[in-house]
N, C-alpha and C positions, 0 to 999 in steps of 0.2 A: 504493500500499499504506500509506504513512504517513497518507493522509487517512482511509482506511477504518478503520485501527487507532485513530486519534484519535477518529473518530466512535463507534466501538464502545465505547471507554472513557468517552466523554462520555455515550452512551446508558445504559450501565450506572450511571454516577454519577448521572444524572438520575433513573433508575428507583429506585435506593436512596434518594436524597433524597426523592422523592415518597412512597415507602412509610413512611419514617421520619416525614415530616411528617404523613401521614394518622393514623399510630398516636398521635403525640404530640398532634395535635389532638383526637382522639376521647378519649384518656385524660384530657386536661386539661378538655375540656368536661364529661365525666361527673363528674369530681372537683369541679369548680366547681358543678354542679348539685346533687350530693349534699350538699356542705357548705352550700350556700344553703338546701336543704330542711331539713336539721337545724336550722340556726339559726332559720329562720322557724317551724318547729314548736315549738321551745323558746319562741319569742317568743309564739306562739299560747297555749301553756299559761299562760304569766305573765300575758297579757292576760285570759284567761278567769278566772284567779284574782282579778285585780283587779276584773273585772266582778262576780264573786260577792260581793266585799266592797264593792261599790258605789263602786269606784274607777275613774276613767277611765284606763285602761291603753292606749287607742288601738285597742280592739277594734271591729270593725264588726258591727253587729247587723242581721241580714237585709239584707245589701247587695244593692241591686238589680242591680248590674253583676257579680254573681258569675258566673264561667263556667258554662255549663250542664253541661258534662263534670264539673266539681268538684261541682256541686249534686247531680247524679245519683249520683255516688259516695258522698256522705255520707248521702243519703237512703235508699239501698238497704241500706247497712250502717253499723252504729254505730261508725264509725271516724273518725279524723282523717285528712285528706288534703291533699296539696299539688298544685299544678298550675301549670305555666308557661304563661301566655297570651301568644302572639305575634301575636295578631290585631290589636292596636293599633299605634300609631306606635312605641311603646317597649314592649319586653317586660316583663311584670309577673308576679311570682311570688306565688301565693296559697296560703294555709293556712286551712283551715276545719274546723269540727265542728258537729254538729247536737245541741243541748242540749234535753233533754226535762225541763221543771221538775217539781217534785214536785206531786201532786194537791192541789187546794184543798179545804179542809173544807166539808162540806155545810151548807146553812143549816138553822135549826131546823125540824124536822118535814118536811124534804125528803129524800128518799132517791133514789139513782140507780137506774136499771133494772138488774136483775140483782144488786142489793145491793152493786155496786162504787162506786168513787169516780170522779168525773170528772177527767180530766187537762187541763192547760192547753195552749195551742198550742205547737208545737216552735219553738225559736229557733236560728237559724243564726248562729254567731259566727265571724268571719273576720278575718285580718289579711293585709296585702299590702305588698310592697316592690318598688321598681323593680329590674329585672334588667339595666338598661343598663350599670352599671359592669362586671359580669361579661362582657357581650357586647363592650364595647369592649376589655377586657383580652384576650379571646379573638381579637379581630380583630388587636390588635397582635401577639399570638403568631403568628397566621398570616402576617402580613407578615414577621416575623422568620424564620419557617420558609422562606417564599419566597425571601428574600434569602440565607439560608444554603444553600438548594438550588441557587440560581443560582451562588453562589460555588463550591460543591462541584462542580457541572457544569463551570464554567470551569476550576477547578484540575484536574479530571479530564481535560478536553480537553488542557490543557497537558502534563499527565503522559503522556497517551497519545501526544501529538505528540512528546514527548521520547523516549519509549520507541521509537516507530515510526522516529524519525530515527536513533537509535543503531542499532536493528536493521537499518534500511534501509541504512545506510552499511555495515554489515558484510556484508550480502547483496550490495550493489552491489559492494563490493570483491571478493568472491569471484567475481562475474559477470564483472567486468573481468579478473581473473586468468584465468578460464576462457577468455575471449575471446583473451587474448594467447596462451594455450596453443594455441588453435584456429589463430591466425595464424602459429604456428611458433616462439614464444618458449617453448622447453621448460624454460628455467631459471626461469620465473615460478612463484612459490609464494604460498600464502595464509598469513597469520599467524593460526593459531586463538587466540582469546581467550576464556577461560571454559570451561565444561563443558556449555553448553546445546546445542540443536539446531543453532544456526548454526555453533558450533564444530565439532560433528561433521560438518556439511556441509563446512566448510572442510578438515577432515582428509581427508574423502573425495575432495575435489578434488585435494589434494596427493598422495594415494595413486594416483589416476588419472593425474596427470601423471608421477609416477615410473614407473609401469608403461608409459605410452606413450613416455616418453623412452628407457627401456631397449629397447623393441621397435624404435622407429625407429632408434636408434643401431645396433642389430644389423643391421637392414636396409641402412642406409647403408654400414656396414662391409663387408657382404657385396657390395654393389653396387661399391664402390670396389676391393675386392680382385679381383672378376671383371674390371672394366675395366682394373685394373693388369696382370692376367695376360694379358688380350687384347692389350695395347698392343704388345708385342713381335712376336707372330705377325702382327697386322695390319699393323705396319710392313713386315715382310717380304712380306706379301701385295701391298702397294702397290708395293713395289720390283719383285717379280716381274711385276706387271702392266705396269710401265714397260718391261719387256724383251720384251714380246709383240710380234709383227710388227704393223705398222699395218693397220687395218681397222675395220669397223663393230663386230664382236664385241669387239675389243680395247678400243674406246672404252667400250662398255658395262661391261666388266670393270673398266676403270680408274675409271669414274664410281662404280660401286658400291663399289669398294675405298676410294676417297676418302671416300665417304659414311660407310662403317663407320668409317674412322679418325676423322672428325669427331665421330661418335656417341661413340666411346670417349673422345676428348679432352673432349667435353662432360660425360660422366659424371664423369670425374676432376676436372673444374673445379667441378662441383656438389659433389663430395665435399670438395674443399679449401675451398669457401666455407661449407659446413656446419660445418667444424671451426674452432672459435674459435682465433685466434692464427696460423693458417697463412698466410692471405692478408693482406698489409699494403699499404695504398694509399700511393703516393709523390706527395704533393701539391706542386703548383707553380702559378704564376699563368699563366693563358692566356685567350685570347678564345674566347667561345662560337661566333663565326662560323668560326673556324679548326677547332674540334672538329667542327662540322657538315660542313664541306667534306671534312675528313679521313674522316669516316664515309661520306659519299656515294660518295667515290672508292673506298673498300674494298668497299662493298656492290655497286656497279655493276660492279666487276671480278669479284667473286665469284659473282654470280648473273646472268650474261648471259642465261641461258635463261628466268629468271623475269620479267625485265623485259619480254620479248617485243618488244624493239625500242623500248620507251618508256623515256625517261630520267626521273630523279627531279627533281621540282621543289624547288628551294631558295629560300627566301624569307628575307631578313634584315630584319626589322622594326626591331629595335634590337639593337645589339651591346653586350656587356658583358664585363667581366673577372671571372673566377671563379678560386677556389683549389681545384684538384681534381687528380685523376690523369688526364692526357690519354688514356693508353693504355686505361684502364678505361672512360672515357666514350665513346671510340670504339668499344669492344666493346659497350657498352650500345646506342649508336645503331645500330651495324651490325645487331645482332640485331633491334632494332625495325624497321628498314627492311626487312630480309630477311623478317621475319615479315609485314610489310605487303605486300610484293611476292608472296610465296608464297601467303598466305591471304586477302588483301584484293583490291582491285581498283585498277587504274591509272586516273588518275595517282596516284602516291604523293607526298605533299607533306611536306617538312621545313621548318618555320618556326622561325626564331630570334627570340625575343622577350625580349631581356635575358638573364636567368638561366634562362628557360624555353625548352626545346627541345621542339617539338610535332611529332609524326609522325601523318600522317592518310592513310587510304586510302579508297577508294570501294567497298568491298566489302559483304557482308551484315552487318558489325558483330560486335562481340564477343558470345558467348553470355552469357545471364544468369547461368549458374553461374560463369563466369570472373570477371565483374563482382562477384559476391557473395562468392566465396571466395577469389579470387586465383589465380594460376597454380600448378599442381600438376604435379610431374614425372611424366612417362610418361602424362599425360592431356592429349590435345590438344584443340583447340577444336571447334566444332560441325562436322558433316560438310560443310556447305556452304562452310566456310572451308578445306577441304582436309585433307591428312594431315600428321602430324608426330609428334614425340616428346614435345612439351611441355617440353622442356629449355631452349629459347630464352628464354622469358619467366621461367623460374626463375632462369637466370643473370642476367637483367636485374635481378630483384629482389635477388639476392645482391650483385651489384656495386653496386647503388644503396645498399644498406645499408652497405657499406664506405665509400662516398664520402660518406655523410651526405645523400644526396639523396632525393627523394620522387618516386614514380611514381604517376601517376593515369591511369586508363583510363575511357573513356566512349564511348557511342554517341550522337552528336548527332542532332538531329531531322532534319537534312538528309540523313542516311544515312552510312554508312561507319563506321569506328572511328577514335578519336583517343586517342593516349597522349602524356602530358606528362611530361617529365623535368625536375624543378625542382632546379637545383643551387644550393648555398650560394654566396653572393656572395663577391667578392674584396676586401672592405673591409680586410682585414689585409695585402694585398699591399704590399711595399715600393715598388714602382713601379707606380702606378695606371695608367700609360699604356702600360706594357710588355705584350707579348703574346709567348706561346711557341707553338710549332707553326706550321705553315703557315698564314699569314694572308692572303696575296695571293690574290685570287679567281681561280680557274682559268678557262681558256677557256670561254666560254658562261654563266658565272654573273654575273647582274646585280647592280648595286650594292644597298646596304641599302634594303629596302623595295620592291624590284622584283624579281619572279620571273624566273628564267632557266632554261635547259635545261642539265643537266650531261651531257655525253656520256661514254661509257664510256672511261677512259684505257687506254693500251697497257700500262702497267706493272701490277704486282700491288698488294696492299694495303700500307699503310705499315708499317714495322717495328714489331713489338710488338702488331699488331692481329690477333687470332685470327680464323679464319674464323667467320662468323656462322652461328647456328642458329635455327630458328623456335621 
């Protein structure tokens, strides 16, 4: 846009400069020629007067190089005429008249036919002067006009670029704010400046954001209220299901009741994450390898049916110390692993590479809509990746935001889906070599850089780790 606007202003400036230059050139040329004609005509009259008084005033009598056009003009009409001859190397301005002398007196005893008197031959009197000074002056004016036009075009281009830059920055700022709003930052607003169209567009973006925020807040509040109201009866339903006699129908009822309870808990967690100031992270120094093992143990215990008899592969390429909330990191990793087990394809790989924790499956990959827009609640992935509520990845995004971490999703060329969790480093930890959380490798986990199989533990998830959701 900036280039187009600058080119437009430059083109308009060049056009205006060209029009003004042509007008100035034509007017100056006409004025020069008229002035030179008048001066030369006055000189012709003075030279003719001197000629009649037999004084050499510089008049040319019957000049042989008189232009034919000028000769024809003075022969057809008894007038004085001027003519600019550009045929030669240098332009020459001519002024001429045709003088008919008085009739000579007849000789003694000689009469003219018809009783008249005989006239002498007509005489052409002319003066000329070089028109080269005027031509050179006009050429200098043309060069000046060209220079002024180029300067005006350059200044116009700079002015257009400046205006386009200022306007482009304002539009780009509005676009960035709109993008932040689309990504979920409902507090983002544009600062309108001035009263032009861009300011009105910025005000419209703010109005749209206000309306969107009010509507989303109402929807979130209703969802949280419904989940809160369902929490007590669902807890009673789970308790009642535990009292049923053993059997296949009882197991189905218990499984569905637990699923409903997890759904209610996930909705409440999303509501808390959406409310500023409700959730607070408790940071401490810990090792990324310990966080990974903790999450693998929780996921393997919570989703035995999804693993289908396959364990999760854990690879520690490089261990690192980070300052984060171990409970929330375990929650994020457990959701990513369960999402990969439920919707991707085995084997599921968890790789620890310093402060980067990478989860990969071998399924159909993330849908393009998820990669472009990010996770959205109650909107699951593509049909080929299975069914779900879409809350698991939403919780991942919210927890990562609290931790100051970054989540990146991609579909590698070799297939499957990869999610990277990049944690802040632990450079401010008081004890660089200290680690919190379980750091000793469990049975079956290989040393750093060497993959191993993690069997399902006999115990449940570590304390503080909520059940994962896809």
